[in-house]
N, C-alpha and C positions, 0 to 999 in steps of 0.2 A: 411506462415503466412500472413494473408492479414489484411488491415485495415480496421476497421468499417467503417460504412456509418456516415454522419452528423448528429448530431442531430436537432429535428424542435427549430426557437428561443422560450423564456421564458421568458415571462414578469409578472409581478405580484406584490401585496404588502401584507405584512404580515396578517395573519388570525388569530385567536384563537382557538386553534388545541386540539380539546375535547378528543382525542383518539392517540394511536401512530401507527405506520404503522407496518406493516407484515413484513418487512426487516428488523427491530428493535429487533424483537424476532428470537428466534430459528426455524430455517425451517423445513420441512414437512419430512427429509432424516435421517436419521441414517446414523452416521459419524463411520468410520474406520480409524483408524492411524497405519501406518508402516514406519517403521526404516527401514534404508537401512545404512550398510558401503561402503567403498571401497573395501570392500572384497567379499562382494556379490554375490551369483552363478549367477547372472544376468549378458547377456551378450549383450553388456559392462557392466561393473558393473559401478554405478556413479563417477565422478569423484573428487566427496566431500561425505561426510558423510551427508544425508538430510532425512527428514521424510517427509509423505504424508501424507494427511488428505482428502480422498475422499469418496463421497457417495456409502454406504456400495451397494444399490441397483441397479438394473439393467438400464442402461441407457448411453446416450451418455452424456460428460459433459466438458464445457472449461476448461481449465489450468490456475492456477494462478502462474506464479514464484514468490517467494516471499523472497527479500533480509535483512537480520537482521541488528540492529543499530549496533553500534560501542563496540566490543569486547563483544557481548553479546551472550547469546545461542539459536540457533533457536527453544529452547524449552518452552521459557520465554513466548510464541505465542498463547500457545494453546487454551486458551479461544476465541479469536478472529479467529485462524482456525476455528477449530469446528463451532463456528458460520458462518463463511463462506461456508464450503463445508456442512453446513445442508440444505444450498440453492441450492444446486446445481452446487458446482464446486470444482477442484480438487485441491489443494494448495500443492505445493511441494516447501520444503524450505531447505534449504541448508546449511550446517556449515559448511562458506567458511572462515574462520580461528578461533582463541580461544586465542591469544596472546594479552598481553598489553605490547605493545602497540601496534598496530594494526599494520597490514603489509602496504607497500605502497598502495593509493589508486588506483595505476594501476594495481599492483599483485591482490587485490581485484575485479577489474572489470574483469581481465583475466579469474580469477578462478569463477566469474558468465557467463563469455561468456563458459566455457567449459560446465557448466550446463546446458546452454539455448541449447547448439548444444547436448547433451545430451539425451536429453526429446524424439525426434520425436522417436529416437533408443531404446531407454532404458525403458520410463517408463509402456508403455501398458503393458510389460511381468510382473511386480510388482504389476499390480492391481488385486481387487474382481475378480472373475467369471463375465460376463456378463456387468461388468464397462469398458466404453469403455473413453477414453480420446481423444478429437479433439484437434489435436495439432497443426491445421492450422489455430486456432485462439486462442494466448496463450495471459494473457496480464502479465506486470512484475510489483512487488509492491515491496518498502523498505519503511524500516523506517530508518530516523535517516541516519549516513553516508550508510545506504544500501538505502535509497531514491535518494541518489547522483548517486550509481550505477544502481539502478535502469534506471535514466535518459540517464546516460551515453551509458547503453548499449543500450538502446533504440535509439540510434543516432547509432547504429551498426546493427542492427537485424529489420525486421522488423515485429515489434510485433502490436496486436489488439490494445492495449490500455496500458498505463504507470500511475500507481498511489503515489503518495510519500505521505508519513506519516510523517510530520514534518520533512523534509528531509534539511538534511544542508551539506554544502560544504566544512566545515573546522572552523577557527576561524575568516575566513576574506574571501575577495572573491578570493585571491591570494593563498588560501594554498589548499589543497588536491590534484586532479588529475591534473596531467600536460600534457598538458596546464589545467587551470583550467578551470571546465567545465562553471561556470560563467563568464570566458572572452569571450565568445559569446554573441554577441548580441540579438541572434534569434535560437532557438534549431530549428535544419534541418530535421523537421519531420512533420509530419499534423495528428496522431494518437491522438484518443483524451483522456485526460487530466482529472486528479483528483487531487489536493493537499487538504489534512488537516493539516493545521499547529494547534499551540497551542498558549493560550494567555499569558501561562507561561515559554513558550520555552526561551526565549529572556530574564529572570532574573538570575540572577547569585547565587550559593547557594556556591561554592566552589569560584576558583578562575576565570572561565568563565560561560558565559551562555552557555548552552548543544546547544540552536541553536540560536546564536547570530543574530542580525540583523544585514543585508547587507550579508549574507551567506544562509537564511532559507526560508523558504515557499514561500514566498512573491516572494525572488529572482527567483526562480525556476519557479512557474505561469506566472510572467511576462515575462517569456523567449520563451511561447509556443505560439508565435504570430501568427503561422501557424494551430493551432489546436482548436476544440472547448475542452474548458476548463471551470471549475468548479474550486470553491475556497473557502474553510470552514476553517474558525476559531474558535478551542475548548476554550472559552475565560478563562474558570477557570480550564483548567487542567494542567499539565505539561507534559515533552519530553519524560519522562517515563510510563504516566500513561494508557499506552497502554497494556502496559506490564498485563501477571500475578498477582495477588497479593503479591504471596511468590511463585517467579519464583525455582525450585529445584535447578538449580545451584547455588553455591553460590556466584561467582564473580557477576553472573546477579543480582542476591539478594541484593548485596552490591552496583553495581552499579543504581538500581532502588531505591532502598531507601534514597541512603545519598548523589550521585554525581549530580544528578540535581533538580532544583527546582520542586516539585508534589505540587497538587491540595490537599484540605483538605478534597475533598467529595471521596464517593467510587470511584473505578476505573470499577466499573460492567456498570453503566451507558456509560460514556466513548468509553469501548470497543464495547457496544451495538450499540453505536453512529456511531463510527468508522466503523463497521461490518456493519452496513445498508448501509450506503451512499456506500461504496464499490459494494456490493450487490446492489442495486438499480443503481450504474452508469451500471454497467456490464449487468445485467438485459435490460437495455436502449440499449448500445452502442452494446453488444453482440447480444442480444435477439430481441430487436425491440419493448420492452415490457417499455414504458417511465412511465406509470401511477406514480409511486412508486419516479423516480430519479426529476420529474416536480413537485411532490407536497412537496417535500422537499425543493426543489428552491423557489418554489410559497410560502410557510409559512415552516420557518425553524421552530417552535415551535411544531412542529410534532416530530423533534429529541428526544430522553433523556435527552439532556443537553443542553444547551443554549450556541449556534451559533452565536457571535458575529456580523458575516459580512458573506455573501454568496454572490460569485458574479458567475456570467456565461455568458461567451461569446462565441457564436455560429460563428463556421468559414466558413459556408455557406453564412453567409450577412454579419462578422465584423462589424457590426453595432448596434445589440440588447447586451446590458448589463444590466444584472440585478443585482442591487445593494441592498441588501436586511438587515436593523439594528435591532436588536432584546433588 
């Protein structure tokens, strides 16, 4: 795996958007979903059950390793996976565990590492004919506690990019991994980063907030000091609002509906926003096509939901900061 190039600096002020961007709608590729169990006849079989969502057409596509949130099913993110894959990416989503409470964060990290090490040997043989995975440039993306795992995994392997979807390190800076990932003042990598937080993630619905202040998206973004990095906040949405409307897994459905503070609006615009930002970010850093990502940074009102703030810092200069409030 290799590091992607740093992006050019961006500056700008909000404009009035009159149309959406292509990344916020479904892409040009039809998609195929593949389910693999640890008993799969592939050699080697995957170390964890996993879902692959891939373009069905001929081509070579970069890979996203997706790590699910706390005790959630990987099946609960099907809308996001399909959207991203339709723009020319292969999403690999392992089911790292199913238990409540979850295993230790260290065990979760080790399970994710096993899947990362499986990709170069095991992924290609399970893809459609003439669909090729570029495993030399892999992004790792995680939601909730899976976001913490994604960042921790990036400290261990040379991924091309890391994406955190409302990442959380526990109920405080001192919980989670041992040592806590937030005990580091700065993460020891320079790969590009995008962090998408939620405005309601820090609001408690049950005993505590699902993404409490002090252990949430802001803490992860602020520690990516050596990276070109972007930060977005979905003002009116909550920690679980990137999931499908009605996850098929009963446990995930209950966690999605009742455990965290949710927004009052449809989840569809939130999912399209998150998926579109991910696609635009990776098109920029993986393919050198910066147009959509720069447009979102310049004018966040192109997004299908309200983004309270957008901040971007270019590691190549470390001096240029874009901060936009709408």
